[in-house]
NUFI-532913 format. One line per 4 residues: number of its first residue (from 1); their letters; for each residue x, y, z of N, C-alpha, C. Coordinates in pm, 1 decimal, padded with zeros to 6 digits, always signed. Atoms other than C-alpha are relative to their C-alpha. Layout:
BEGIN
NUM	a	X,Y,Z,X,Y,Z,X,Y,Z  ...;
REM end
This chain:
BEGIN
1	mpda	-00114.8,+00066.6,-00039.5,-00566.6,+03423.2,+05200.0,+00004.6,-00134.7,-00088.6  +00007.7,+00125.0,+00104.9,-00522.9,+03194.4,+04934.7,+00124.0,-00143.5,+00021.4  -00085.7,+00117.1,-00061.6,-00374.0,+02828.8,+04959.5,+00168.8,+00024.1,+00011.4  -00138.8,-00009.0,+00071.6,-00055.7,+02915.8,+04774.8,+00075.9,+00088.6,+00160.3;
5	tatv	-00043.5,-00065.3,-00124.0,+00017.6,+03160.4,+05100.8,-00024.5,-00023.8,+00131.9  +00019.2,+00010.7,-00136.9,-00173.4,+03087.3,+05376.2,+00065.4,-00116.9,+00052.5  -00081.7,+00078.7,-00046.8,-00018.2,+02864.3,+05639.6,-00136.0,-00053.0,+00100.1  +00051.4,+00016.6,-00072.9,-00160.0,+02648.3,+05893.8,-00017.4,+00022.1,+00117.6;
9	qslk	+00006.6,-00081.5,-00114.1,-00113.8,+02814.7,+06187.8,-00077.9,+00129.6,+00024.0  +00058.8,-00093.3,+00000.4,-00220.1,+03127.3,+06052.0,-00172.5,-00023.0,-00036.5  +00165.5,+00040.8,+00012.5,-00604.0,+02951.6,+05955.7,-00034.0,-00047.5,+00167.2  +00071.9,+00033.2,-00079.4,-00580.3,+02813.2,+06308.5,-00002.5,+00115.5,+00110.0;
13	dair	+00002.9,-00136.0,-00089.7,-00524.1,+03169.1,+06475.6,-00107.7,+00076.3,-00049.3  +00118.7,-00090.3,+00043.3,-00784.9,+03310.6,+06274.3,-00108.5,-00043.5,+00072.2  +00115.5,+00064.5,-00097.3,-01041.8,+03046.8,+06417.0,-00006.4,+00014.8,+00130.7  +00021.2,-00014.9,-00154.7,-00946.3,+03079.9,+06781.8,-00026.5,+00130.2,+00029.3;
17	afaa	+00017.7,-00144.7,-00045.4,-00931.9,+03435.8,+06743.9,-00153.5,+00070.1,-00007.7  +00136.9,-00026.1,+00013.2,-01290.2,+03426.8,+06606.4,-00101.1,-00062.8,+00102.7  +00010.7,+00091.3,-00106.1,-01389.1,+03164.8,+06835.6,-00022.7,+00074.7,+00129.2  -00048.4,-00056.6,-00149.4,-01256.7,+03363.6,+07150.9,-00045.3,+00162.8,+00021.8;
21	erhw	+00039.4,-00154.0,+00005.2,-01428.2,+03709.0,+07050.7,-00132.1,-00076.5,+00071.6  +00132.7,+00043.7,-00011.2,-01739.4,+03503.0,+07078.7,-00011.7,-00097.0,+00122.2  -00021.2,+00058.7,-00174.8,-01650.7,+03329.4,+07428.5,-00079.7,-00136.0,-00014.3  +00037.6,+00177.7,+00042.9,-01716.4,+02982.6,+07236.4,+00048.4,-00093.0,+00068.1;
25	epyh	-00115.4,+00096.2,-00003.1,-01391.4,+02825.8,+07416.8,-00109.0,-00064.6,+00090.8  +00049.7,+00112.3,-00121.4,-01632.9,+02634.6,+07693.7,-00049.7,-00079.5,-00060.6  +00094.1,+00133.1,+00102.8,-01839.3,+02444.4,+07424.6,+00148.7,-00106.2,-00084.7  -00058.4,+00060.7,+00064.9,-01517.2,+02337.5,+07254.5,+00097.9,-00102.6,+00014.6;
29	spkn	-00082.1,+00127.4,-00060.4,-01394.4,+02009.0,+07400.2,+00054.3,-00060.6,-00136.7  -00055.0,+00078.4,+00092.4,-01228.7,+01769.2,+07177.8,-00170.9,-00125.0,-00030.0  +00090.1,+00122.3,+00027.0,-01576.9,+01500.0,+07196.7,-00096.8,+00127.7,-00093.1  +00084.5,-00067.7,+00105.3,-01798.6,+01837.3,+07048.8,+00061.9,+00043.9,-00117.1;
33	lcma	-00055.3,-00051.3,+00091.6,-01583.7,+01969.2,+06833.7,-00002.7,-00094.5,-00139.3  -00001.2,+00120.5,+00053.9,-01561.9,+01606.0,+06687.1,-00152.0,-00006.7,-00075.8  +00127.9,-00030.5,-00002.6,-01928.7,+01597.1,+06692.8,-00054.4,+00111.0,-00156.4  +00023.3,-00104.6,+00058.8,-01951.5,+01909.6,+06500.5,+00091.0,-00007.4,-00085.5;
37	iase	-00095.6,+00003.9,+00172.6,-01668.6,+01814.0,+06215.8,-00134.7,-00081.6,-00057.7  +00067.5,+00035.4,+00084.6,-01905.1,+01532.9,+06141.3,-00164.5,+00026.5,-00026.8  +00153.2,-00010.3,+00050.9,-02254.3,+01683.1,+06112.7,+00031.5,+00152.6,-00118.6  +00024.1,-00096.0,+00144.2,-02085.7,+01979.1,+05877.4,+00033.5,-00087.5,-00102.8;
41	vgel	-00028.0,+00128.8,+00137.5,-01926.1,+01669.5,+05658.5,-00120.4,-00052.6,-00037.8  +00143.2,+00051.7,+00057.7,-02309.4,+01560.3,+05665.7,-00080.9,+00096.1,-00100.1  +00054.8,-00119.8,+00037.8,-02376.2,+01888.4,+05557.1,+00048.2,+00008.0,-00176.0  -00045.9,+00003.7,+00074.3,-02127.6,+01884.7,+05285.2,-00059.8,-00079.0,-00084.1;
45	cdhf	+00051.6,+00169.0,+00119.1,-02263.3,+01504.1,+05133.9,-00098.4,+00027.7,-00026.8  +00129.8,-00076.1,+00075.5,-02590.3,+01694.3,+05078.9,+00008.9,+00037.3,-00149.1  +00046.8,-00085.2,+00110.1,-02479.3,+01871.0,+04825.1,+00072.9,-00153.2,-00116.8  -00020.9,+00100.4,+00077.1,-02385.7,+01487.3,+04645.4,-00058.1,-00112.9,+00004.3;
49	rwlt	+00036.2,+00127.7,-00024.7,-02617.3,+01257.0,+04761.5,-00050.8,+00010.0,-00141.8  +00077.2,+00111.1,+00110.2,-02736.4,+01012.1,+04458.7,+00068.4,+00065.5,-00151.1  -00086.0,-00051.2,+00171.0,-02492.2,+01229.3,+04194.7,+00092.4,-00098.6,-00046.7  -00085.4,+00152.2,+00081.2,-02268.6,+00975.0,+03969.2,+00123.1,+00105.7,+00052.3;
53	aees	-00162.1,-00054.6,+00047.9,-01898.1,+01078.9,+03976.0,+00006.6,+00123.8,-00131.6  -00001.5,-00054.4,+00129.3,-01958.0,+01314.0,+03634.5,-00071.9,+00130.6,+00089.9  +00086.6,-00117.5,-00061.4,-02238.0,+01479.8,+03854.0,+00064.1,+00049.0,+00127.4  -00045.3,-00074.1,-00124.9,-02037.6,+01582.5,+04136.4,+00096.3,+00051.1,-00058.1;
57	favc	-00123.6,-00148.9,+00010.3,-01723.6,+01759.6,+03966.1,-00111.0,+00127.2,-00067.6  +00132.9,-00131.9,+00054.4,-02038.2,+01960.4,+03768.1,-00037.1,+00065.6,+00095.7  +00073.9,-00061.6,-00083.1,-02199.5,+02058.5,+04061.9,+00099.4,+00138.4,+00066.6  -00115.9,-00089.3,-00043.6,-01844.9,+02173.9,+04193.2,+00009.5,+00142.2,-00032.4;
61	qspe	+00014.7,-00149.5,+00047.6,-01855.5,+02433.0,+03943.4,-00089.9,+00050.9,-00045.0  +00155.1,-00077.1,+00029.2,-02203.0,+02528.0,+03916.9,-00004.2,+00139.9,+00054.3  +00008.5,-00088.6,-00040.7,-02234.5,+02885.8,+03962.9,-00122.4,+00040.5,+00139.2  +00058.8,+00026.9,-00101.1,-02522.5,+02789.9,+04170.4,-00007.9,-00079.4,+00129.0;
65	trea	-00030.5,+00057.0,-00107.4,-02405.7,+02576.5,+04399.5,+00192.7,+00003.0,+00095.1  -00145.3,-00001.6,+00012.5,-02030.1,+02633.3,+04395.1,+00029.0,+00053.5,+00154.0  -00011.3,-00079.0,-00174.0,-02050.1,+02861.1,+04739.9,-00055.3,-00057.1,+00076.7  +00053.0,+00117.5,-00086.6,-02275.6,+02659.0,+04878.5,+00106.7,-00087.4,+00091.6;
69	iade	-00037.1,+00073.1,-00042.1,-02027.5,+02376.6,+04872.3,+00098.3,+00070.2,+00091.8  -00147.4,-00117.0,-00039.5,-01705.1,+02635.5,+04938.2,-00052.9,+00009.9,+00163.9  +00077.3,-00027.7,-00133.8,-01923.2,+02713.4,+05270.8,+00017.7,-00121.0,+00073.8  +00010.7,+00153.9,-00070.3,-01963.7,+02340.6,+05413.7,+00171.0,-00012.3,-00005.5;
73	ladv	-00160.7,+00013.8,+00002.1,-01605.7,+02296.6,+05301.6,+00078.2,+00047.3,+00120.3  -00021.9,-00116.8,-00114.1,-01525.4,+02605.6,+05534.6,-00029.7,-00031.6,+00144.4  +00045.2,+00007.6,-00071.0,-01715.5,+02492.2,+05804.6,+00117.2,-00107.4,+00033.1  -00128.0,+00102.7,-00017.4,-01528.1,+02171.0,+05816.2,+00158.8,+00013.8,+00008.1;
77	cnlv	-00144.4,-00048.2,-00043.4,-01164.1,+02305.0,+05817.1,-00009.8,+00130.5,+00074.8  +00016.8,-00068.8,-00075.3,-01259.8,+02569.9,+06046.5,-00034.5,-00148.5,+00140.8  -00022.2,+00141.8,-00116.3,-01325.9,+02270.0,+06299.3,+00087.7,-00110.0,+00017.3  -00144.4,+00101.1,+00014.8,-01032.1,+02050.1,+06222.4,+00079.5,+00070.0,+00074.1;
81	mlfg	-00054.1,-00083.0,-00032.6,-00863.2,+02344.3,+06289.4,-00004.5,+00019.0,+00173.7  +00022.4,+00006.9,-00150.8,-01011.1,+02394.3,+06599.8,+00009.2,-00095.2,+00111.3  -00024.1,+00099.3,-00044.1,-00987.0,+02087.9,+06712.3,+00139.1,-00056.5,+00002.3  -00162.7,-00000.4,-00017.8,-00600.8,+02077.2,+06642.9,+00007.7,+00083.4,+00125.2;
85	vhag	-00037.9,-00099.8,-00057.9,-00593.7,+02380.0,+06845.1,-00046.6,-00076.3,+00167.4  +00058.2,+00030.2,-00104.2,-00851.9,+02211.5,+07147.8,+00118.9,-00135.6,+00038.7  -00075.2,+00112.6,-00001.8,-00648.6,+01910.4,+07115.5,+00146.7,-00019.2,+00045.2  -00144.2,+00017.2,-00010.9,-00320.3,+01976.6,+07117.5,+00090.6,-00018.4,-00126.0;
89	idvs	-00041.4,+00080.3,+00114.8,-00234.5,+01842.0,+06787.6,+00038.6,+00103.6,-00106.0  -00031.6,-00102.2,+00151.4,-00012.4,+02013.6,+06507.8,-00025.1,-00089.9,-00091.2  +00044.7,+00081.3,+00094.6,-00219.8,+01948.7,+06218.2,+00069.1,-00024.9,-00083.4  -00106.3,+00001.1,+00089.4,+00065.7,+01967.5,+05984.1,+00095.6,-00091.8,+00022.2;
93	dava	-00084.4,+00108.3,-00031.8,+00290.5,+01700.7,+06146.2,-00083.8,-00126.8,-00010.5  +00081.5,+00164.8,-00018.7,+00005.8,+01435.0,+06209.5,-00025.5,+00027.6,-00178.8  +00005.2,+00048.8,+00153.0,-00066.3,+01484.3,+05803.1,+00092.2,-00049.9,-00015.4  -00145.5,+00088.7,+00047.8,+00294.1,+01435.7,+05720.9,+00021.1,-00133.1,+00091.8;
97	rkmv	-00039.9,+00143.5,-00014.3,+00312.9,+01157.7,+05943.9,-00080.7,-00111.5,+00002.5  +00119.6,+00125.6,+00087.3,-00020.7,+00968.6,+05809.8,+00040.9,+00025.9,-00116.6  -00056.3,-00006.6,+00098.0,+00150.4,+01044.6,+05467.0,+00086.5,-00116.6,+00003.3  -00099.1,+00115.5,-00015.7,+00415.5,+00792.4,+05605.0,-00102.0,-00114.3,+00005.8;
101	knav	+00023.8,+00158.4,-00085.4,+00255.9,+00528.8,+05725.2,-00119.9,-00013.9,-00139.4  +00087.7,-00038.9,+00144.8,-00013.3,+00594.3,+05410.2,+00074.2,-00105.1,-00087.3  -00083.4,+00027.7,+00064.8,+00271.9,+00509.7,+05191.4,+00057.4,-00144.7,+00020.2  -00034.5,+00195.5,-00062.3,+00389.2,+00173.5,+05377.4,-00142.6,-00052.7,-00038.2;
105	kypl	+00170.1,+00048.1,-00006.4,+00026.5,+00109.1,+05388.8,-00022.0,-00053.7,-00149.2  +00021.1,+00017.5,+00156.6,-00050.5,+00140.6,+05033.5,+00157.4,+00027.8,-00101.5  -00131.5,-00022.4,+00148.3,+00289.1,+00108.2,+04816.4,-00029.5,-00003.1,-00106.8  +00059.0,-00007.0,+00156.0,+00308.9,+00203.6,+04448.3,+00023.2,-00174.3,-00055.2;
109	ve	-00001.7,+00131.4,+00067.2,+00256.7,-00098.3,+04259.1,+00019.2,+00010.0,-00189.3  -00062.9,-00041.3,+00146.3,+00419.9,-00122.7,+03951.0,-00024.7,-00150.1,-00105.8;
REM end
């Protein structure tokens, strides 16, 4: 399911079904999901600790580390989608609204 064709709803449906098949819903409160997101972000950060900017780009392209980094990013995204499901937040709408707010907060400088 490449980015160009995947929808946010399809991602939310897939991760919701995965969790439901395992009967994980009782553990998926917004608080627990938020903490899990933070934990997974920490695991993603581990790949970049103490690297220079240039080294961080290189580690993303390295065959030895790329898949592990992608796995951590996927864990973060899956949990974000589950958070949206269980908190009743439309992720696409929230991102679009925040982009409008950010455009006001950070106007173009000419």
